[in-house]
C-alpha positions as CSV (number, residue, x, y, z in Angstrom):
1,L,0.0,0.1,0.1
2,V,0.9,3.3,-0.5
3,T,1.3,5.4,3.2
4,A,0.2,8.5,3.7
5,D,4.3,9.9,3.4
6,G,4.7,8.2,-0.4
7,R,5.8,5.5,0.8
8,I,5.7,1.8,-0.6
9,I,4.9,-1.0,2.2
10,A,3.5,-4.1,3.0
11,A,1.2,-5.1,5.6
12,S,0.1,-8.3,6.6
13,K,-0.3,-10.8,9.7
14,N,3.5,-11.0,9.5
15,E,4.6,-7.0,8.4
16,N,3.7,-4.2,10.1
17,K,1.0,-6.6,11.7
18,D,-0.9,-3.2,13.3
19,L,-1.8,-1.5,10.2
20,F,-2.5,-4.5,8.6
21,W,-5.4,-5.3,11.7
22,G,-6.5,-1.6,11.1
23,M,-6.7,-1.2,7.4
24,R,-9.4,-3.8,7.8
25,G,-11.7,-1.9,9.2
26,A,-10.6,1.5,8.6
27,G,-8.1,1.2,5.4
28,S,-9.6,4.3,3.6
29,N,-8.0,6.4,6.7
30,L,-4.3,4.7,6.0
31,G,-2.9,4.5,2.9
32,I,-4.0,2.7,-0.6
33,V,-3.9,-0.4,-1.3
34,V,-2.3,-1.0,-5.1
35,E,-1.9,-4.4,-4.4
36,A,-3.4,-7.6,-2.3
37,V,-3.3,-10.8,-2.5
38,Y,-6.3,-12.6,-0.9
39,Q,-7.4,-15.4,1.2
40,V,-10.8,-16.8,-0.9
41,T,-13.5,-19.6,0.7
42,D,-13.0,-23.1,-0.7
43,L,-16.2,-23.2,-4.1
44,V,-19.1,-25.0,-2.6
45,S,-21.1,-25.5,-5.6
46,E,-20.7,-24.4,-9.0
47,T,-24.4,-23.6,-9.6
48,V,-26.3,-22.1,-7.5
49,T,-29.7,-21.8,-6.5
50,N,-32.1,-18.9,-7.0
51,L,-35.4,-17.8,-5.8
52,D,-37.0,-14.6,-6.6
53,Y,-40.2,-14.1,-5.4
54,A,-42.4,-11.2,-6.1
55,F,-45.0,-9.6,-3.7
56,S,-47.0,-6.6,-3.0
57,R,-46.8,-4.9,0.3
58,N,-48.8,-6.5,2.3
59,A,-47.1,-9.0,2.3
60,T,-44.5,-6.8,5.2
61,G,-45.5,-8.7,7.9
62,E,-45.4,-12.2,7.1
63,I,-41.8,-11.3,5.4
64,I,-40.3,-10.2,8.6
65,D,-42.1,-12.6,10.2
66,Y,-40.3,-15.3,8.1
67,L,-36.7,-14.1,8.6
68,S,-36.7,-13.5,12.2
69,S,-37.8,-16.9,12.6
70,F,-34.2,-17.4,11.3
71,G,-32.6,-16.1,14.3
72,K,-28.7,-15.7,14.6
73,S,-28.8,-19.3,13.1
74,T,-29.6,-18.5,9.1
75,P,-27.8,-21.3,7.7
76,A,-24.7,-20.9,6.1
77,K,-25.5,-22.0,2.3
78,L,-28.7,-19.6,2.5
79,S,-28.9,-16.2,2.2
80,F,-31.6,-13.3,1.4
81,I,-31.8,-9.5,-0.4
82,I,-35.8,-8.0,0.0
83,Q,-36.1,-4.8,-2.0
84,A,-38.9,-1.9,-2.6
85,F,-39.3,-0.3,-5.0
86,Y,-40.7,1.0,-7.6
87,D,-41.2,-0.3,-11.3
88,E,-44.5,0.5,-13.4
89,V,-43.2,-1.7,-16.5
90,S,-42.4,-5.5,-14.9
91,F,-44.2,-4.9,-11.8
92,G,-47.2,-2.8,-12.9
93,G,-45.8,0.2,-9.6
94,Y,-44.1,-0.3,-6.1
95,V,-42.7,-4.0,-5.3
96,I,-41.1,-5.9,-2.1
97,I,-38.9,-8.4,-3.8
98,V,-37.1,-11.8,-1.9
99,N,-34.4,-12.4,-3.4
100,G,-33.7,-16.1,-2.2
101,A,-29.9,-17.8,-2.9
102,Y,-29.0,-21.6,-2.4
103,Q,-25.7,-23.2,-2.6
104,G,-26.9,-26.5,-3.0
105,P,-29.9,-28.7,-4.6
106,Q,-33.5,-26.6,-5.7
107,S,-35.4,-29.3,-3.3
108,E,-33.9,-28.3,-0.3
109,A,-34.0,-24.4,-1.0
110,E,-37.0,-24.3,-2.6
111,A,-38.1,-26.1,2.0
112,F,-36.3,-23.3,3.3
113,L,-39.0,-21.0,1.5
114,E,-41.8,-22.9,2.1
115,P,-43.2,-21.7,5.5
116,L,-42.9,-18.7,3.8
117,L,-45.0,-19.1,1.0
118,S,-47.3,-21.4,2.3
119,K,-48.5,-17.7,4.3
120,I,-48.3,-15.6,1.3
121,T,-48.6,-15.6,-2.3
122,P,-46.2,-14.4,-4.9
123,L,-47.2,-12.0,-7.7
124,K,-44.6,-13.1,-9.6
125,Q,-41.7,-16.4,-9.2
126,N,-38.7,-17.6,-11.1
127,V,-36.8,-19.9,-9.4
128,T,-33.8,-21.8,-11.5
129,V,-30.2,-23.0,-10.9
130,I,-27.7,-21.0,-12.2
131,P,-23.8,-20.7,-12.3
132,E,-23.0,-19.7,-8.9
133,N,-20.6,-16.6,-11.2
134,Q,-24.0,-15.6,-13.2
135,L,-25.7,-15.6,-9.7
136,V,-26.0,-11.3,-9.6
137,Y,-26.9,-10.9,-12.9
138,A,-30.1,-12.7,-13.0
139,S,-30.6,-12.7,-9.1
140,R,-33.4,-10.1,-9.2
141,F,-35.3,-11.6,-12.1
142,G,-32.3,-10.4,-14.0
143,S,-32.4,-6.9,-12.8
144,E,-28.8,-6.1,-13.3
145,G,-28.6,-8.9,-16.3
146,N,-26.5,-6.3,-18.4
147,P,-22.9,-6.0,-16.4
148,E,-22.1,-2.8,-18.8
149,T,-25.0,-1.3,-17.9
150,A,-26.1,-1.9,-14.2
151,C,-24.1,0.8,-12.5
152,A,-24.2,3.0,-14.9
153,D,-27.4,5.9,-14.4
154,K,-26.4,9.5,-15.0
155,G,-28.3,12.0,-13.9
156,V,-29.4,11.3,-10.9
157,E,-28.7,11.8,-7.7
158,R,-28.2,9.6,-4.6
159,S,-28.4,9.3,-0.8
160,I,-28.1,6.5,1.1
161,F,-28.3,5.6,4.9
162,G,-27.8,2.6,6.3
163,A,-28.1,0.2,9.9
164,G,-27.6,-2.8,11.6
165,I,-30.0,-4.7,12.7
166,N,-30.4,-7.6,15.8
167,T,-33.8,-8.6,15.8
168,Y,-37.0,-7.2,13.1
169,D,-39.5,-5.0,14.7
170,K,-42.1,-6.1,12.7
171,D,-44.1,-2.4,13.2
172,T,-40.9,-0.8,12.0
173,Y,-40.6,-2.4,8.2
174,V,-44.8,-2.5,8.0
175,R,-45.1,1.5,8.8
176,Y,-41.7,2.2,6.6
177,I,-42.4,-0.1,4.3
178,E,-45.9,2.0,3.2
179,E,-44.5,5.5,3.7
180,F,-42.1,4.8,0.8
181,G,-44.1,3.2,-1.3
182,H,-46.1,6.2,-1.0
183,L,-43.2,8.3,-1.1
184,V,-42.1,6.1,-4.7
185,T,-45.5,6.4,-6.1
186,A,-46.4,10.4,-5.9
187,N,-43.1,11.3,-6.4
188,A,-41.3,10.1,-10.0
189,S,-38.4,11.5,-10.0
190,L,-37.8,9.3,-7.3
191,R,-38.5,6.2,-8.8
192,G,-34.8,5.3,-8.4
193,S,-34.7,4.8,-4.5
194,V,-34.8,1.6,-3.4
195,F,-34.8,-0.4,0.3
196,F,-32.6,-2.9,1.0
197,I,-32.6,-6.4,3.3
198,E,-29.0,-7.9,3.1
199,H,-29.6,-10.9,5.4
200,F,-26.7,-13.6,5.2
201,S,-25.3,-15.7,7.3
202,I,-23.0,-14.9,10.1
203,A,-21.9,-18.1,10.6
204,K,-18.3,-17.9,8.7
205,V,-18.1,-14.2,9.8
206,Q,-18.3,-15.0,13.7
207,E,-14.8,-17.7,13.3
208,I,-13.1,-15.2,12.8
209,P,-11.9,-13.5,16.7
210,D,-13.2,-10.7,17.0
211,E,-9.5,-9.5,17.5
212,A,-8.1,-10.4,14.5
213,S,-8.9,-6.9,12.5
214,A,-11.0,-3.6,13.2
215,Y,-14.2,-4.4,11.8
216,P,-15.8,-4.4,14.7
217,Y,-19.3,-6.0,14.7
218,R,-19.5,-9.6,13.6
219,D,-23.2,-10.5,15.1
220,I,-25.2,-8.0,13.1
221,T,-28.3,-10.2,11.5
222,A,-29.2,-7.9,8.6
223,H,-28.4,-4.8,7.1
224,V,-30.5,-2.4,6.1
225,L,-30.0,0.3,3.4
226,F,-31.2,3.1,2.0
227,N,-30.5,4.4,-0.9
228,Y,-32.6,7.3,-2.1
229,A,-32.1,8.4,-5.9
230,W,-33.8,11.6,-7.5
231,T,-33.5,13.9,-10.5
232,D,-35.3,17.1,-9.3
233,P,-33.3,18.9,-7.3
234,D,-36.3,20.0,-5.3
235,S,-36.2,16.5,-3.4
236,E,-33.1,16.7,-1.8
237,K,-34.3,18.2,1.3
238,P,-37.2,16.4,1.9
239,I,-35.1,13.4,1.5
240,D,-32.9,14.3,3.1
241,M,-35.5,14.2,6.8
242,F,-37.0,10.8,5.9
243,G,-33.9,9.5,5.9
244,K,-32.3,11.0,8.6
245,K,-35.9,10.0,10.4
246,W,-36.3,6.6,9.6
247,R,-32.5,5.8,9.8
248,T,-33.2,6.9,13.5
249,E,-36.2,4.7,13.9
250,F,-34.9,1.1,12.5
251,Q,-31.8,2.2,14.3
252,S,-34.2,2.5,17.9
253,T,-35.8,-0.7,17.3
254,G,-33.6,-2.9,15.2
255,G,-32.0,-4.5,19.1
256,F,-27.8,-2.4,19.7
257,D,-27.6,-0.5,22.1
258,P,-25.5,1.2,20.9
259,P,-26.2,1.4,16.9
260,Q,-23.7,-0.8,15.0
261,I,-23.7,0.2,10.9
262,Y,-21.5,-2.0,8.4
263,V,-18.9,1.7,7.9
264,N,-19.1,1.3,3.7
265,Y,-22.9,1.7,4.3
266,G,-22.9,4.9,6.5
267,H,-23.9,8.0,5.6
268,G,-21.0,10.1,7.1
269,D,-22.8,12.1,10.2
270,E,-22.6,9.0,12.4
271,D,-20.9,9.7,15.3
272,N,-17.4,7.5,15.1
273,E,-18.5,5.3,17.8
274,I,-21.0,3.9,15.6
275,L,-19.0,3.6,12.6
276,Y,-15.4,1.9,14.2
277,S,-17.2,0.7,18.3
278,K,-16.2,2.4,21.4
279,R,-13.8,-0.4,22.1
280,K,-11.6,-0.9,18.4
281,L,-11.6,3.1,18.3
282,P,-8.8,4.5,21.0
283,R,-6.1,1.6,18.9
284,L,-7.4,3.4,15.5
285,R,-6.4,7.0,16.4
286,Q,-3.5,5.6,17.5
287,L,-2.5,4.2,14.3
288,K,-3.8,7.0,12.3
289,E,-1.4,9.0,13.9
290,E,1.2,6.8,13.8
291,W,0.7,6.6,9.7
292,D,-0.8,9.4,8.8
293,P,-0.1,12.7,11.3
294,N,-1.0,14.9,9.3
295,H,-4.4,13.3,8.2
296,I,-4.0,12.9,4.2
297,F,-6.5,10.1,4.0
298,G,-9.8,11.4,6.0
299,F,-12.4,11.6,3.0
300,N,-14.2,9.0,3.2
301,H,-15.7,8.2,7.7
302,D,-12.4,10.0,9.3
303,I,-11.3,8.0,12.2
304,I,-10.4,11.4,13.8
305,T,-12.9,13.4,14.0
306,A,-16.2,12.3,16.1
């Protein structure tokens, strides 16, 4: 990596160990990575079962009950991404998508979804077994189907909020999905906005000792991500108020005190004790003073400021 004083050095478990610890959790404050060696996991399966289901907003409560039923024990091979957004062409308006991915046979995957589907009927569904390297482009009814254009939106302003969830408070999700639906239905300028719930197994994450890196939160059940987008400049202030209001709601009912958040999902106005944790922030600040005393690196969630 390139350090603040312009040197190119290595950081690893054996060299510059403290810096290596800090880079994995607060790296943007400490240096610029120009080369990396990764330890990757073994390929569990060359194929993955992709499960897409579209529901109306009335299904919110049942979806949250279903996710809640896993507690902290979501199977390691199973993951979910829930999306709420407006799409007139594909779904006729406001919709909730439940996307499941399972690294195993389709029959096992569908058995995991049976408790949900026995209670609510999807408006649309697609279940397919696909090569693992095609999952990103095939999931969610192929909404990211073209890798060349999937992230190529232009002329759109965005504002991102996030929160880490320990337990699901159903009432919060039902109220938010309803209010967010009214917002994007009534205002065409905001129809690029998406609400995400990322519900992944924490089994592998918790195999890594807490002291192994600066990353502080290995017990988050789900990540919620509020991705607001607009084309009308007059939408900026109302969206900022709406975003902050609902972030506070999810933090207060999400089961963590103090709140927790994956740092890359931070809006930028959070207290550093939320982004980096109270227990790890002192060591990070010591590293900052050692490796970047003039605060060259600090654009993204500066660990020195409050």
